[in-house]
N, CA, C and O atoms as a printed pandas DataFrame, in Angstrom:
     atom_number atom_name residue_name chain_id  residue_number  x_coord  y_coord  z_coord
0              1         N          UNK        A               1    0.718   -0.959   -0.052
1              2        CA          UNK        A               1    0.290   -0.106    0.037
2              3         C          UNK        A               1    0.950    1.294    0.115
3              4         O          UNK        A               1    0.496    2.340   -0.348
4              5         N          UNK        A               2    2.026    1.125    0.740
5              6        CA          UNK        A               2    2.993    2.470    0.795
6              7         C          UNK        A               2    3.521    2.866   -0.624
7              8         O          UNK        A               2    3.792    4.026   -0.935
8              9         N          UNK        A               3    3.661    1.609   -1.591
9             10        CA          UNK        A               3    4.049    1.802   -3.063
10            11         C          UNK        A               3    3.022    2.783   -3.621
11            12         O          UNK        A               3    3.255    3.875   -4.138
12            13         N          UNK        A               4    1.880    2.211   -3.429
13            14        CA          UNK        A               4    0.694    3.092   -4.296
14            15         C          UNK        A               4    0.908    4.596   -3.529
15            16         O          UNK        A               4    1.442    5.502   -4.168
16            17         N          UNK        A               5    0.601    4.746   -2.559
17            18        CA          UNK        A               5    0.851    6.283   -1.780
18            19         C          UNK        A               5    2.125    6.908   -2.593
19            20         O          UNK        A               5    2.001    8.043   -3.055
20            21         N          UNK        A               6    3.202    6.276   -2.756
21            22        CA          UNK        A               6    4.358    6.751   -3.176
22            23         C          UNK        A               6    4.115    6.809   -4.458
23            24         O          UNK        A               6    4.424    7.972   -4.715
24            25         N          UNK        A               7    3.789    6.356   -5.376
25            26        CA          UNK        A               7    3.417    6.301   -6.897
26            27         C          UNK        A               7    2.389    7.829   -6.935
27            28         O          UNK        A               7    2.637    8.850   -7.577
28            29         N          UNK        A               8    1.439    7.619   -6.212
29            30        CA          UNK        A               8    0.798    8.909   -6.178
30            31         C          UNK        A               8    1.110   10.121   -5.863
31            32         O          UNK        A               8    0.559   11.128   -6.306
32            33         N          UNK        A               9    2.100   10.077   -5.002
33            34        CA          UNK        A               9    2.910   11.170   -4.738
34            35         C          UNK        A               9    3.728   11.625   -5.744
35            36         O          UNK        A               9    3.709   12.828   -6.002
36            37         N          UNK        A              10    4.339   10.988   -6.269
37            38        CA          UNK        A              10    5.096   11.168   -7.318
38            39         C          UNK        A              10    4.382   11.799   -8.468
39            40         O          UNK        A              10    4.866   12.756   -9.073
40            41         N          UNK        A              11    3.081   11.194   -8.807
41            42        CA          UNK        A              11    2.296   11.837  -10.052
42            43         C          UNK        A              11    2.018   13.336   -9.484
43            44         O          UNK        A              11    2.024   14.323  -10.219
44            45         N          UNK        A              12    1.794   13.379   -8.193
45            46        CA          UNK        A              12    1.405   14.665   -7.785
46            47         C          UNK        A              12    2.653   15.691   -8.265
47            48         O          UNK        A              12    2.505   16.647   -9.026
48            49         N          UNK        A              13    3.894   15.274   -7.652
49            50        CA          UNK        A              13    5.130   15.855   -8.066
50            51         C          UNK        A              13    4.980   16.321   -9.424
51            52         O          UNK        A              13    4.886   17.505   -9.746
52            53         N          UNK        A              14    4.964   15.427  -10.125
53            54        CA          UNK        A              14    5.062   15.533  -11.701
54            55         C          UNK        A              14    4.328   16.212  -12.308
55            56         O          UNK        A              14    4.550   16.525  -13.478
56            57         N          UNK        A              15    3.155   16.641  -11.559
57            58        CA          UNK        A              15    1.911   17.522  -12.117
58            59         C          UNK        A              15    2.472   19.183  -11.808
59            60         O          UNK        A              15    2.208   20.082  -12.606
60            61         N          UNK        A              16    3.071   19.364  -10.860
61            62        CA          UNK        A              16    3.712   20.551  -10.578
62            63         C          UNK        A              16    4.451   20.763   -9.605
63            64         O          UNK        A              16    4.299   20.146   -8.551
64            65         N          UNK        A              17    5.601   21.885   -9.817
65            66        CA          UNK        A              17    6.689   21.921   -8.888
66            67         C          UNK        A              17    6.407   22.253   -7.453
67            68         O          UNK        A              17    7.163   22.027   -6.508
68            69         N          UNK        A              18    5.236   22.812   -7.407
69            70        CA          UNK        A              18    4.690   23.345   -6.122
70            71         C          UNK        A              18    3.950   22.190   -5.490
71            72         O          UNK        A              18    3.339   22.360   -4.435
72            73         N          UNK        A              19    3.981   21.171   -6.022
73            74        CA          UNK        A              19    3.120   20.326   -5.356
74            75         C          UNK        A              19    4.015   18.981   -4.443
75            76         O          UNK        A              19    3.648   17.829   -4.212
76            77         N          UNK        A              20    5.092   19.587   -4.132
77            78        CA          UNK        A              20    6.101   18.710   -3.344
78            79         C          UNK        A              20    5.361   18.002   -2.158
79            80         O          UNK        A              20    5.329   16.783   -1.989
80            81         N          UNK        A              21    4.777   18.940   -1.369
81            82        CA          UNK        A              21    4.078   18.733   -0.261
82            83         C          UNK        A              21    2.460   17.934   -0.257
83            84         O          UNK        A              21    1.836   17.459    0.692
84            85         N          UNK        A              22    2.202   17.995   -1.323
85            86        CA          UNK        A              22    1.020   17.588   -1.734
86            87         C          UNK        A              22    1.109   15.754   -2.198
87            88         O          UNK        A              22    1.941   15.282   -2.972
88            89         N          UNK        A              23    0.244   15.140   -1.631
89            90        CA          UNK        A              23    0.225   13.594   -1.872
90            91         C          UNK        A              23   -1.006   13.136   -2.197
91            92         O          UNK        A              23   -1.962   13.858   -1.913
92            93         N          UNK        A              24   -1.244   11.828   -2.868
93            94        CA          UNK        A              24   -2.424   11.323   -3.338
94            95         C          UNK        A              24   -3.492   11.119   -2.173
95            96         O          UNK        A              24   -3.272   10.533   -1.113
96            97         N          UNK        A              25   -4.458   11.597   -2.491
97            98        CA          UNK        A              25   -5.543   11.208   -1.414
98            99         C          UNK        A              25   -6.002    9.889   -1.257
99           100         O          UNK        A              25   -5.770    9.117   -2.187
100          101         N          UNK        A              26   -6.582    9.489   -0.311
101          102        CA          UNK        A              26   -6.997    7.956    0.059
102          103         C          UNK        A              26   -7.728    7.599   -1.043
103          104         O          UNK        A              26   -7.648    6.498   -1.588
104          105         N          UNK        A              27   -8.401    8.450   -1.367
105          106        CA          UNK        A              27   -9.816    7.609   -2.697
106          107         C          UNK        A              27   -8.597    7.463   -3.869
107          108         O          UNK        A              27   -8.638    6.427   -4.531
108          109         N          UNK        A              28   -7.612    8.346   -4.142
109          110        CA          UNK        A              28   -6.974    8.189   -5.188
110          111         C          UNK        A              28   -5.960    6.915   -5.162
111          112         O          UNK        A              28   -5.587    6.307   -6.166
112          113         N          UNK        A              29   -5.656    6.683   -4.072
113          114        CA          UNK        A              29   -4.866    5.577   -3.642
114          115         C          UNK        A              29   -5.495    4.189   -3.935
115          116         O          UNK        A              29   -4.917    3.255   -4.490
116          117         N          UNK        A              30   -6.826    4.202   -3.455
117          118        CA          UNK        A              30   -7.456    3.114   -3.601
118          119         C          UNK        A              30   -7.904    2.876   -4.835
119          120         O          UNK        A              30   -8.221    1.719   -5.112
120          121         N          UNK        A              31   -8.040    4.089   -5.988
121          122        CA          UNK        A              31   -8.384    4.078   -7.191
122          123         C          UNK        A              31   -7.516    3.312   -7.856
123          124         O          UNK        A              31   -7.956    2.655   -8.800
124          125         N          UNK        A              32   -6.163    3.234   -7.528
125          126        CA          UNK        A              32   -5.172    2.347   -8.319
126          127         C          UNK        A              32   -4.536    1.328   -7.640
127          128         O          UNK        A              32   -3.608    0.724   -8.178
128          129         N          UNK        A              33   -4.940    1.043   -6.457
129          130        CA          UNK        A              33   -4.110    0.002   -5.486
130          131         C          UNK        A              33   -4.398   -1.296   -6.143
131          132         O          UNK        A              33   -3.465   -2.094   -6.231
132          133         N          UNK        A              34   -5.709   -1.657   -6.677
133          134        CA          UNK        A              34   -6.095   -2.919   -7.522
134          135         C          UNK        A              34   -5.079   -2.996   -8.953
135          136         O          UNK        A              34   -4.585   -4.018   -9.431
136          137         N          UNK        A              35   -4.970   -1.850   -9.363
137          138        CA          UNK        A              35   -4.129   -2.141  -10.613
138          139         C          UNK        A              35   -2.724   -2.400  -10.485
139          140         O          UNK        A              35   -2.104   -3.252  -11.122
140          141         N          UNK        A              36   -2.267   -1.626   -9.637
141          142        CA          UNK        A              36   -1.014   -1.792   -8.949
142          143         C          UNK        A              36   -0.436   -3.285   -8.513
143          144         O          UNK        A              36    0.586   -3.872   -8.869
144          145         N          UNK        A              37   -1.425   -3.639   -7.663
145          146        CA          UNK        A              37   -1.302   -5.260   -7.823
146          147         C          UNK        A              37   -1.386   -6.215   -8.780
147          148         O          UNK        A              37   -0.662   -7.207   -8.861
148          149         N          UNK        A              38   -2.424   -5.860   -9.628
149          150        CA          UNK        A              38   -2.637   -6.567  -10.849
150          151         C          UNK        A              38   -1.595   -6.392  -11.849
151          152         O          UNK        A              38   -1.233   -7.416  -12.428
152          153         N          UNK        A              39   -1.045   -5.293  -12.161
153          154        CA          UNK        A              39   -0.134   -5.415  -13.208
154          155         C          UNK        A              39    1.431   -4.961  -12.845
155          156         O          UNK        A              39    2.330   -5.299  -13.615
156          157         N          UNK        A              40    1.710   -4.224  -11.706
157          158        CA          UNK        A              40    2.988   -4.109  -11.136
158          159         C          UNK        A              40    3.397   -4.904  -10.204
159          160         O          UNK        A              40    4.536   -4.633   -9.824
160          161         N          UNK        A              41    2.890   -5.812   -9.673
161          162        CA          UNK        A              41    3.100   -6.465   -8.390
162          163         C          UNK        A              41    4.594   -6.848   -8.142
163          164         O          UNK        A              41    5.252   -6.740   -7.107
164          165         N          UNK        A              42    5.053   -7.458   -9.717
165          166        CA          UNK        A              42    6.623   -7.949   -9.491
166          167         C          UNK        A              42    7.579   -6.892   -9.853
167          168         O          UNK        A              42    8.764   -7.146  -10.067
168          169         N          UNK        A              43    7.061   -5.659   -9.927
169          170        CA          UNK        A              43    7.909   -4.654   -9.792
170          171         C          UNK        A              43    8.022   -3.705   -8.727
171          172         O          UNK        A              43    8.862   -2.805   -8.727
172          173         N          UNK        A              44    7.059   -3.927   -7.684
173          174        CA          UNK        A              44    6.826   -3.177   -6.393
174          175         C          UNK        A              44    8.343   -2.864   -5.671
175          176         O          UNK        A              44    8.613   -1.761   -5.195
176          177         N          UNK        A              45    9.182   -3.894   -5.671
177          178        CA          UNK        A              45   10.483   -3.620   -5.203
178          179         C          UNK        A              45   11.432   -2.701   -5.844
179          180         O          UNK        A              45   12.511   -2.367   -5.355
180          181         N          UNK        A              46   11.022   -2.368   -6.819
181          182        CA          UNK        A              46   11.835   -1.385   -8.064
182          183         C          UNK        A              46   11.796   -0.052   -7.606
183          184         O          UNK        A              46   12.767    0.645   -7.900
184          185         N          UNK        A              47   10.837    0.479   -6.916
185          186        CA          UNK        A              47   10.630    1.817   -6.681
186          187         C          UNK        A              47    9.598    2.527   -7.496
187          188         O          UNK        A              47    9.096    2.035   -8.507
188          189         N          UNK        A              48    9.291    3.755   -6.993
189          190        CA          UNK        A              48    8.265    4.508   -7.249
190          191         C          UNK        A              48    8.109    4.877   -8.775
191          192         O          UNK        A              48    7.042    4.812   -9.386
192          193         N          UNK        A              49    9.228    5.243   -9.268
193          194        CA          UNK        A              49    9.125    5.696  -10.705
194          195         C          UNK        A              49    8.874    4.397  -11.625
195          196         O          UNK        A              49    8.208    4.487  -12.656
196          197         N          UNK        A              50    9.422    3.232  -11.210
197          198        CA          UNK        A              50    9.012    2.001  -12.042
198          199         C          UNK        A              50    7.502    1.609  -11.723
199          200         O          UNK        A              50    6.984    0.769  -12.458
200          201         N          UNK        A              51    6.871    2.071  -10.841
201          202        CA          UNK        A              51    5.567    1.555  -10.513
202          203         C          UNK        A              51    4.753    2.431  -11.415
203          204         O          UNK        A              51    3.856    1.947  -12.106
204          205         N          UNK        A              52    5.137    4.121  -11.431
205          206        CA          UNK        A              52    4.263    4.651  -12.079
206          207         C          UNK        A              52    4.637    4.438  -13.571
207          208         O          UNK        A              52    3.657    4.472  -14.316
208          209         N          UNK        A              53    5.862    4.222  -14.189
209          210        CA          UNK        A              53    5.924    3.814  -15.684
210          211         C          UNK        A              53    4.908    2.566  -15.763
211          212         O          UNK        A              53    4.017    2.442  -16.604
212          213         N          UNK        A              54    5.177    1.774  -14.849
213          214        CA          UNK        A              54    4.278    0.443  -14.921
214          215         C          UNK        A              54    2.783    0.837  -15.423
215          216         O          UNK        A              54    2.165    0.454  -16.416
216          217         N          UNK        A              55    2.450    1.660  -14.474
217          218        CA          UNK        A              55    0.833    1.956  -14.523
218          219         C          UNK        A              55    0.850    2.602  -16.156
219          220         O          UNK        A              55    0.106    2.038  -16.958
220          221         N          UNK        A              56    1.573    3.613  -16.580
221          222        CA          UNK        A              56    1.434    4.274  -17.874
222          223         C          UNK        A              56    1.610    3.461  -18.730
223          224         O          UNK        A              56    0.985    3.686  -19.766
224          225         N          UNK        A              57    2.336    2.425  -18.714
225          226        CA          UNK        A              57    2.395    1.198  -19.701
226          227         C          UNK        A              57    1.070    0.317  -19.991
227          228         O          UNK        A              57    0.699   -0.175  -21.057
228          229         N          UNK        A              58    0.438    0.268  -18.631
229          230        CA          UNK        A              58   -0.912   -0.663  -18.693
230          231         C          UNK        A              58   -1.722    0.414  -18.875
231          232         O          UNK        A              58   -2.856   -0.064  -18.855
232          233         N          UNK        A              59   -1.797    1.471  -19.024
233          234        CA          UNK        A              59   -3.058    2.418  -19.024
234          235         C          UNK        A              59   -4.378    1.817  -19.776
235          236         O          UNK        A              59   -5.512    1.937  -19.313
236          237         N          UNK        A              60   -4.133    1.289  -20.752
237          238        CA          UNK        A              60   -5.141    0.447  -21.752
238          239         C          UNK        A              60   -6.092   -0.244  -20.657
239          240         O          UNK        A              60   -7.310   -0.100  -20.768
240          241         N          UNK        A              61   -5.584   -0.943  -19.670
241          242        CA          UNK        A              61   -5.831   -1.927  -18.980
242          243         C          UNK        A              61   -6.363   -1.688  -17.509
243          244         O          UNK        A              61   -6.972   -2.401  -16.712
244          245         N          UNK        A              62   -5.959   -0.603  -17.483
245          246        CA          UNK        A              62   -6.418    0.085  -15.942
246          247         C          UNK        A              62   -7.900    0.494  -15.736
247          248         O          UNK        A              62   -8.662    0.934  -16.596
248          249         N          UNK        A              63   -8.101    0.313  -14.713
249          250        CA          UNK        A              63   -9.481    0.688  -14.117
250          251         C          UNK        A              63   -9.688    2.315  -14.658
251          252         O          UNK        A              63   -8.816    3.183  -14.698
252          253         N          UNK        A              64  -11.083    2.430  -15.046
253          254        CA          UNK        A              64  -11.375    3.934  -15.215
254          255         C          UNK        A              64  -11.135    4.892  -14.238
255          256         O          UNK        A              64  -10.946    6.065  -14.562
256          257         N          UNK        A              65  -11.118    4.475  -12.902
257          258        CA          UNK        A              65  -11.085    5.448  -11.836
258          259         C          UNK        A              65   -9.315    5.711  -11.737
259          260         O          UNK        A              65   -8.873    6.760  -11.269
260          261         N          UNK        A              66   -8.482    4.688  -12.209
261          262        CA          UNK        A              66   -6.925    4.830  -12.133
262          263         C          UNK        A              66   -6.797    5.717  -13.363
263          264         O          UNK        A              66   -6.398    6.881  -13.329
264          265         N          UNK        A              67   -7.099    5.185  -14.236
265          266        CA          UNK        A              67   -6.676    6.310  -15.548
266          267         C          UNK        A              67   -7.368    7.467  -15.180
267          268         O          UNK        A              67   -6.867    8.434  -15.755
268          269         N          UNK        A              68   -8.256    7.761  -14.503
269          270        CA          UNK        A              68   -8.613    9.229  -14.431
270          271         C          UNK        A              68   -7.347   10.107  -13.248
271          272         O          UNK        A              68   -6.812   11.175  -13.544
272          273         N          UNK        A              69   -7.120    9.437  -12.092
273          274        CA          UNK        A              69   -6.058    9.612  -11.403
274          275         C          UNK        A              69   -5.047   10.003  -11.996
275          276         O          UNK        A              69   -4.543   11.095  -11.731
276          277         N          UNK        A              70   -4.431    8.974  -13.146
277          278        CA          UNK        A              70   -3.119    9.453  -13.941
278          279         C          UNK        A              70   -3.371   10.912  -14.811
279          280         O          UNK        A              70   -2.489   11.752  -14.988
280          281         N          UNK        A              71   -4.584   11.001  -15.240
281          282        CA          UNK        A              71   -5.051   11.866  -16.248
282          283         C          UNK        A              71   -4.969   13.215  -15.496
283          284         O          UNK        A              71   -4.515   14.245  -15.996
284          285         N          UNK        A              72   -5.507   13.088  -14.110
285          286        CA          UNK        A              72   -5.868   14.606  -13.193
286          287         C          UNK        A              72   -4.322   14.766  -12.810
287          288         O          UNK        A              72   -4.083   15.926  -12.474
288          289         N          UNK        A              73   -3.464   14.117  -12.777
289          290        CA          UNK        A              73   -1.931   14.264  -12.271
290          291         C          UNK        A              73   -0.996   14.774  -13.442
291          292         O          UNK        A              73    0.223   14.873  -13.303
292          293         N          UNK        A              74   -1.623   15.067  -14.526
293          294        CA          UNK        A              74   -0.499   15.326  -15.824
294          295         C          UNK        A              74    0.050   14.109  -16.513
295          296         O          UNK        A              74    0.852   14.207  -17.442
296          297         N          UNK        A              75   -0.378   12.989  -16.062
297          298        CA          UNK        A              75    0.086   11.635  -16.582
298          299         C          UNK        A              75   -0.140   11.116  -17.896
299          300         O          UNK        A              75    0.286   10.002  -18.201
């Protein structure tokens, strides 16, 4: 669960330079946690940028809610 939170934090940081203190909301975390488990589980020990890249690579397979989180954070 921490990986999802950190990945969403990175999404926020990538969206704007002033977002360093902002992190993904609990709702955003829940929106992508199942997709992370499904598509990126074997990469979870490789860091947050890897998880983010995995989510982006699997965008077409993601749940609509997780795709929305990516788009809303400029990904």
